[in-house]
Structure formats: structure tokens, C-alpha cells
C-alpha positions in Angstrom: 183.0 -62.3 216.3 186.1 -64.4 217.1 189.4 -62.7 217.6 191.9 -63.6 214.8 195.1 -65.1 216.2 198.4 -64.5 214.5 200.0 -67.6 212.8 202.2 -69.6 215.1 205.9 -69.5 214.3 207.5 -72.7 213.3 210.8 -73.4 215.0 213.2 -76.2 214.0 213.8 -78.4 216.9 217.4 -79.2 217.7 218.7 -82.6 218.6 220.2 -82.7 222.1 224.0 -82.5 222.2 226.0 -85.5 223.6 229.0 -84.9 225.8 232.0 -86.6 224.1 235.8 -86.6 224.1 237.8 -85.7 221.0 239.2 -89.2 220.7 235.6 -90.6 220.5 234.4 -88.2 217.7 232.6 -90.0 214.9 231.2 -88.5 211.7 227.9 -90.2 212.3 227.2 -88.3 215.5 224.7 -85.5 215.1 225.1 -82.8 217.8 228.0 -83.0 220.3 229.4 -81.1 223.2 233.1 -80.8 224.0 235.0 -79.1 226.8 238.6 -78.2 226.3 241.3 -75.5 226.0 241.7 -73.2 223.0 245.2 -73.8 221.8 245.4 -71.5 218.8 243.0 -69.1 216.9 242.7 -68.5 213.2 241.2 -65.0 212.8 240.9 -65.3 209.0 238.3 -68.1 209.1 236.9 -67.7 212.6 238.3 -71.0 213.8 240.2 -72.3 216.8 242.0 -75.6 217.8 240.4 -77.2 220.8 242.3 -79.6 223.0 240.5 -81.7 225.6 243.4 -83.8 226.7 242.5 -86.8 224.5 243.2 -85.0 221.2 242.5 -81.8 219.2 239.8 -80.7 216.8 239.3 -77.6 214.7 236.1 -75.6 215.6 234.6 -73.1 213.2 232.1 -70.5 214.4 230.1 -67.9 212.4 229.9 -65.2 215.1 232.7 -62.7 214.7 231.8 -60.9 218.0 231.9 -64.1 220.0 235.1 -65.2 218.3 236.7 -61.9 219.3 235.9 -62.6 223.0 237.7 -65.9 222.9 241.4 -66.2 223.9 244.1 -68.8 223.6 244.4 -70.8 226.8 240.7 -70.2 227.7 238.6 -73.3 228.7 235.3 -73.5 226.8 232.4 -75.8 226.1 231.5 -76.1 222.4 228.1 -77.4 221.3 227.8 -78.1 217.6 227.7 -80.4 214.6 230.4 -82.6 213.1 231.6 -81.8 209.6 234.1 -83.7 207.4 235.3 -87.3 207.1 237.0 -89.6 209.7 240.5 -88.3 209.1 239.5 -84.7 208.8 236.7 -84.0 211.3 235.8 -80.4 212.2 233.1 -79.0 214.5 230.7 -76.3 213.3 230.2 -74.6 216.7 226.7 -73.3 217.3 227.3 -72.4 221.0 230.6 -71.6 222.8 230.5 -71.1 226.5 233.2 -69.8 228.8 234.1 -72.6 231.2 237.2 -70.9 232.7 235.9 -71.4 236.3 235.4 -75.2 235.7 237.4 -77.6 237.9 238.9 -79.6 235.0 240.2 -82.3 237.4 236.7 -83.0 238.7 235.1 -82.7 235.3 237.5 -85.3 233.9 236.7 -87.7 236.8 233.0 -87.4 236.0 233.1 -87.5 232.2 236.2 -89.5 231.3 
């Protein structure tokens, strides 16, 4: 008698994120990755303004615990999706990583 296997879980496959600069953001991009400094935080809507040296963009996250760990002046990498229109683009941040130990000078030489 064969052993019955449990049904396989179906996972939605994510598109890979593409490293971009704020000045190059386009609403037609799917998943992006940005590295920059948190300029200001808005606790009421779990968002922060990210500055990568080429411009700023508002990032919204849904994880209150993660948001509480972020500080103004902290360098982070954000991976997420673009929301909005050309003049009012925002990022829905899926992943936020602490990049405080990153050598920004070297990073800019490689990715600028």
C-alpha cells in the first residue's frame, strides 16, 4: 500500500530585484533595490524618506516591529515594489536591511 504524501505547498515566485538609484526610478520597474540613508520617519503610517545621494523617495513598510528598529541617519537597503505615478513614486518595502557598516564611497564607485 503506497504512503500518501501531503499536498505540496504552492509559493508565489518573486521577481528578482534590480539595484537602482532614486533618480532612475520608473513606474514600469517591477522589483527594485535601493541603498540610502533614512532622512525622516513618519510613525503614523510606517514610512520613511530614503536619500541615496541622487534623490529621495518615500518608503512604506507593513512591519511595525521592523519600523521601530529603524533610526534616522541609518543606512539601509530596501527591496520592494514601486507604487504611484511618475511625479509621485513611492516604494512598498518588502525587505529592509541594515547597511550601516557599508562603505558608501566604495558602493557608489561600483553602482553609480
